[in-house]
C-alpha positions as CSV (number, residue, x, y, z in Angstrom):
1,M,165.4,246.2,89.4
2,N,166.1,243.1,87.4
3,F,168.4,240.6,89.0
4,I,170.4,238.2,86.9
5,T,172.4,235.1,87.8
6,K,175.2,233.9,85.6
7,F,178.3,231.6,85.7
8,F,181.5,233.3,84.7
9,S,181.5,231.8,81.2
10,E,178.0,233.2,80.6
11,L,179.0,236.8,81.3
12,N,179.3,238.9,78.2
13,I,182.1,241.5,77.8
14,T,179.9,244.5,78.7
15,E,178.6,242.8,81.9
16,L,182.1,241.8,83.0
17,Y,183.4,245.3,82.3
18,Q,180.5,246.9,84.3
19,I,181.0,244.5,87.2
20,L,184.7,245.2,87.4
21,Q,184.1,248.9,87.1
22,L,181.5,248.9,89.9
23,R,183.8,246.9,92.2
24,S,186.7,249.2,91.5
25,E,184.6,252.3,91.9
26,V,183.5,251.2,95.4
27,F,186.3,249.0,96.8
28,V,189.3,250.8,95.4
29,V,188.3,254.4,94.8
30,E,185.5,255.1,97.3
31,Q,187.1,253.1,100.1
32,D,190.6,254.2,99.2
33,C,191.9,250.6,99.3
34,V,194.6,249.4,97.0
35,Y,194.2,245.7,96.5
36,Q,194.0,243.1,93.8
37,D,190.3,242.8,92.9
38,V,190.9,240.6,89.9
39,D,191.8,237.5,91.9
40,F,191.1,234.6,89.7
41,K,188.2,233.6,92.0
42,D,185.6,235.0,89.6
43,Q,185.9,232.0,87.4
44,K,184.7,229.7,90.2
45,A,181.9,232.1,91.3
46,I,178.3,232.5,90.4
47,H,177.7,236.1,89.7
48,I,174.5,237.9,90.7
49,F,173.9,241.4,89.6
50,G,171.1,243.9,89.5
51,K,170.5,246.1,86.5
52,K,168.7,249.4,86.3
53,N,168.4,251.4,83.1
54,D,170.7,248.9,81.4
55,K,173.5,249.5,84.0
56,I,174.8,247.1,86.7
57,I,174.3,248.9,90.0
58,A,174.3,246.0,92.5
59,Y,176.5,242.9,92.6
60,T,177.6,239.9,94.6
61,R,179.5,236.7,93.8
62,I,178.7,233.4,95.5
63,F,180.9,230.3,96.0
64,K,180.1,226.7,96.7
65,P,181.4,225.1,99.9
66,G,185.2,224.7,99.8
67,D,185.9,227.3,97.1
68,Y,186.4,230.2,99.5
69,F,185.4,229.1,103.0
70,K,184.4,225.7,104.3
71,N,180.8,226.8,103.9
72,A,179.1,228.3,100.9
73,S,179.9,232.1,100.8
74,I,178.9,235.5,99.5
75,G,181.5,238.1,98.6
76,R,182.1,241.4,96.8
77,V,178.7,242.7,98.0
78,V,178.4,246.1,96.3
79,V,175.8,248.7,95.4
80,A,176.7,251.9,93.5
81,A,176.9,254.9,95.9
82,N,174.1,256.8,94.3
83,Q,171.7,253.8,94.5
84,R,172.2,252.8,98.1
85,K,169.2,254.7,99.4
86,F,166.8,252.4,97.5
87,G,167.5,249.3,99.5
88,Y,169.1,247.3,96.7
89,G,171.7,245.9,99.1
90,H,169.0,244.1,101.0
91,Q,167.4,242.9,97.8
92,I,170.6,241.5,96.3
93,M,171.5,239.8,99.6
94,K,168.1,238.0,99.6
95,V,168.6,237.0,95.9
96,S,172.2,235.8,96.8
97,I,171.0,233.7,99.8
98,D,168.1,232.2,97.7
99,T,170.6,231.4,94.9
100,I,172.9,229.6,97.4
101,K,170.0,227.5,98.6
102,K,169.0,226.7,95.0
103,Y,172.4,225.8,93.5
104,F,174.3,224.4,96.5
105,K,171.5,222.9,98.7
106,V,173.4,223.8,101.9
107,D,172.3,225.0,105.3
108,E,175.0,227.5,106.2
109,V,176.8,230.4,104.5
110,T,179.9,232.4,105.6
111,I,180.9,235.9,104.7
112,S,183.9,238.1,105.5
113,A,182.0,241.3,106.3
114,Q,183.4,244.8,106.6
115,K,182.9,245.6,110.3
116,Y,181.0,248.8,109.7
117,L,178.3,246.8,107.9
118,Q,177.7,244.4,110.8
119,K,174.2,245.6,111.5
120,F,173.3,245.3,107.8
121,Y,174.3,241.7,107.7
122,E,172.7,241.0,111.1
123,S,169.4,242.1,109.5
124,H,169.9,239.1,107.2
125,Q,170.4,236.8,110.2
126,F,174.2,236.6,110.0
127,K,176.0,236.3,113.3
128,Q,179.6,237.3,114.1
129,I,182.0,234.4,114.6
130,G,185.3,235.2,116.2
131,D,187.3,238.4,116.5
132,E,187.7,241.3,114.2
133,Y,190.6,241.1,111.7
134,L,192.2,243.3,109.0
135,E,191.6,242.4,105.4
136,D,193.2,244.7,102.8
137,G,193.6,247.2,105.6
138,I,189.9,247.3,106.4
139,P,188.4,245.9,109.7
140,H,186.4,242.7,108.9
141,I,184.5,240.1,110.8
142,R,183.5,236.6,109.9
143,M,179.8,236.1,109.9
144,D,177.8,232.9,109.5
145,R,174.1,232.3,108.8
146,E,172.2,229.0,109.1
147,F,169.1,228.3,107.1
């Protein structure tokens, strides 16, 4: 797996198309959730994606403090369904955390995690903050991690 980090303006058309397709495939189709994925936050984000056989199969976007939450944040964490058994979700989370440290030089990161993935994020030292809430009809929890 080759992980690539790019600002929005550095993405080529094929990369952007594959990212949007992967996000739609998982968040809209697989999770049966109608929501506006193209949210004009991509332009502020740093995009991290993993390629395998020239296809993007894992992705996150990260934000500097204040762009999404008060803290730096990671969002749109996604791995193609047929690739989840290989541990790429753990790999892309590690790359995303390392990229936040490198670019933003902060000591805390916040995520809005789907509740069913709580144990996955806890394995990356995230801790639940506050109560469960609905986001786009799916139970979520805020989770923070300190470095």
